[in-house]
C-alpha positions in Angstrom: 11.4 -34.3 -43.6 11.2 -37.7 -41.9 7.5 -37.0 -40.9 6.7 -36.0 -44.4 8.4 -39.1 -45.8 6.5 -41.4 -43.4 3.1 -39.8 -44.1 3.7 -39.8 -47.9 4.9 -43.3 -48.0 2.1 -44.7 -45.8 -0.5 -42.8 -47.8 0.8 -43.9 -51.2 1.3 -47.5 -50.0 -2.3 -47.7 -48.7 -4.0 -46.0 -51.7 -2.0 -47.9 -54.3 -1.9 -51.2 -52.4 1.1 -52.9 -54.1 0.3 -56.3 -52.5 -3.4 -56.4 -53.6 -2.4 -55.1 -57.1 0.1 -57.9 -57.4 -2.6 -60.5 -56.4 -5.1 -59.1 -58.9 -2.4 -59.0 -61.6 -1.5 -62.7 -60.9 -5.1 -63.7 -61.3 -5.7 -61.7 -64.5 -2.5 -62.9 -66.2 -2.9 -66.6 -65.3 -1.7 -68.6 -68.3 0.3 -65.8 -69.9 3.9 -66.3 -70.8 6.5 -65.0 -68.3 7.9 -62.6 -70.8 4.5 -61.1 -71.6 3.7 -60.7 -67.8 7.0 -59.0 -67.3 6.4 -56.6 -70.2 2.9 -55.7 -69.0 4.1 -55.2 -65.4 6.9 -52.8 -66.5 4.7 -50.9 -69.0 1.8 -50.6 -66.5 4.1 -49.3 -63.8 5.7 -46.8 -66.0 2.4 -45.4 -67.3 1.1 -45.2 -63.7 4.2 -43.4 -62.7 3.7 -40.8 -65.4 0.0 -40.4 -64.5 0.7 -40.0 -60.7 3.7 -37.8 -61.2 1.7 -35.5 -63.5 -1.1 -35.2 -60.9 1.6 -34.5 -58.2 3.4 -31.8 -60.2 0.5 -30.1 -62.0 -2.4 -30.8 -59.5 -2.1 -27.7 -57.5 -2.0 -25.5 -60.7 -5.2 -27.3 -61.8 -6.8 -26.6 -58.5 -6.0 -22.9 -58.7 -7.4 -22.7 -62.2 -10.6 -24.3 -61.0 -10.8 -22.1 -58.0 -10.5 -24.9 -55.5 -8.9 -24.1 -52.2 -6.4 -26.2 -50.4 -8.8 -26.5 -47.4 -11.5 -27.9 -49.7 -9.1 -30.4 -51.2 -8.0 -31.6 -47.8 -11.6 -32.2 -46.7 -12.6 -33.9 -49.9 -9.5 -36.0 -50.2 -9.8 -36.9 -46.5 -13.3 -38.2 -47.1 -12.2 -40.2 -50.2 -9.2 -41.7 -48.3 -11.4 -42.5 -45.3 -13.8 -44.5 -47.6 -10.8 -46.4 -49.0 -9.5 -47.0 -45.4 -12.8 -48.4 -44.3 -12.9 -50.8 -47.3 -9.3 -51.9 -46.4 -10.1 -52.5 -42.7 -13.2 -54.6 -43.5 -11.4 -56.3 -46.4 -14.0 -55.1 -48.9 -13.5 -54.2 -52.5 -14.9 -51.1 -54.3 -14.4 -49.2 -57.5 -12.5 -46.6 -55.6 -9.3 -48.6 -55.0 -9.9 -51.7 -57.2 -11.6 -52.7 -60.4 -15.4 -53.2 -60.6 -17.1 -56.3 -61.9 -17.8 -54.6 -65.2 -14.1 -53.6 -65.5 -13.0 -57.1 -64.8 -15.2 -58.5 -67.5 -13.7 -56.0 -70.0 -10.2 -56.8 -68.9 -10.7 -60.5 -69.4 -11.3 -59.8 -73.1 -8.0 -58.0 -73.5 -4.6 -59.6 -74.0 -2.7 -56.5 -72.8 -3.9 -55.2 -69.5 -0.9 -52.9 -68.9 -2.9 -49.7 -69.5 -6.3 -50.8 -68.3 -6.9 -52.0 -65.7 -3.3 -52.2 -64.4 -1.9 -48.7 -64.8 -5.3 -47.2 -64.1 -7.4 -47.7 -62.0 -5.4 -50.4 -60.1 -2.2 -48.4 -59.6 -3.1 -44.9 -60.5 -6.7 -44.8 -59.1 -8.8 -42.0 -57.7 -7.3 -42.5 -54.2 -3.7 -42.3 -55.3 -4.3 -39.4 -57.7 -6.0 -37.4 -54.9 -3.3 -38.3 -52.5 -0.6 -37.1 -54.9 -2.3 -33.7 -55.3 -3.0 -33.3 -51.6 0.5 -34.3 -50.4 2.2 -32.0 -52.8 -0.2 -29.1 -52.0 0.4 -29.7 -48.3 4.2 -29.0 -48.8 3.4 -25.3 -49.2 5.9 -25.1 -52.1 8.8 -26.3 -49.9 11.2 -27.8 -52.4 12.7 -30.4 -50.0 9.3 -31.5 -48.9 8.2 -31.8 -52.5 11.2 -34.0 -53.4 10.4 -36.1 -50.4 6.8 -36.7 -51.5 7.9 -37.5 -55.1 10.6 -39.9 -53.6 8.0 -41.7 -51.5 5.7 -42.0 -54.5 8.5 -43.5 -56.7 9.5 -45.8 -53.8 6.0 -47.2 -53.6 5.8 -47.6 -57.4 9.1 -49.4 -57.4 7.8 -51.8 -54.7 4.7 -52.3 -56.8 6.7 -53.1 -59.8 8.9 -55.7 -57.9 5.7 -57.3 -56.5 4.2 -57.4 -60.0 7.2 -59.2 -61.3 7.0 -61.7 -58.4 3.2 -61.8 -58.5 2.7 -65.5 -58.6 5.2 -66.1 -55.7 3.5 -63.3 -53.6 0.1 -65.0 -54.2 1.4 -68.4 -53.1 3.3 -66.9 -50.1 0.7 -64.6 -48.6 -2.6 -66.1 -49.7 -5.8 -64.3 -49.0 -5.3 -64.2 -45.2 -1.8 -62.6 -45.5 -3.1 -60.0 -47.9 -6.0 -59.0 -45.7 -3.7 -58.6 -42.6 -1.5 -56.2 -44.5 -4.5 -54.4 -45.9 -6.1 -54.0 -42.5 -3.0 -52.6 -40.8 -2.5 -50.0 -43.5 -6.2 -49.3 -43.5 -6.1 -48.3 -39.8 -3.1 -46.0 -40.5 -4.8 -44.5 -43.6 -8.0 -43.8 -41.7 -6.1 -41.8 -39.1 -4.4 -39.8 -41.8 -7.7 -39.2 -43.6 -9.3 -37.8 -40.4 -6.3 -35.6 -39.8 -6.5 -34.2 -43.4 -10.2 -33.4 -42.8 -9.3 -31.7 -39.4 -6.6 -29.6 -41.1 -9.0 -28.7 -44.0 -11.7 -27.6 -41.6 -9.3 -25.6 -39.5 -8.0 -23.8 -42.6 -11.4 -23.2 -44.1 -12.2 -20.0 -42.2 -15.7 -21.3 -41.4 -15.1 -20.7 -37.7 
């Protein structure tokens, strides 16, 4: 269970990116009242938790209904996670794990950003959704392993919420350099996990 917990926590931490989410949140809510920021942080985190928990619990059933095999999911999710990892290592932003320029412009016109872009795509984005489905499917219906994955997800979401509530302090403390150091470290770990997922998918595909 320890290995499952470490893999799940690392994957969720890298795909959600609590530190970078907090930095973006601080920039987007600059000038807002503390009470308003706190409400948006809590609401956004709760909505993201519902979305990701839903994908984790119902994702495998959805895959079965669509006729998608676990091997195919591992390969496709591995590719997606590898793209995210590459962006993290080279400190680049993309629409996969962050907001695009068009989304930022739309968010600037909204007073409440708790649903968009905070809950999704910043917290519950394509990478974290895919990771939730993959990690749960990888447990092979082992109840203890599933609880471990859900626990790791909730732990990362709790860390995200705490950092959102302390967003301005995190921004001043870490700065751009500190954020990029953390991003690169987890990017390297995520890239290795992504390749392993692809290897496991290919091995279970029956192609050879």
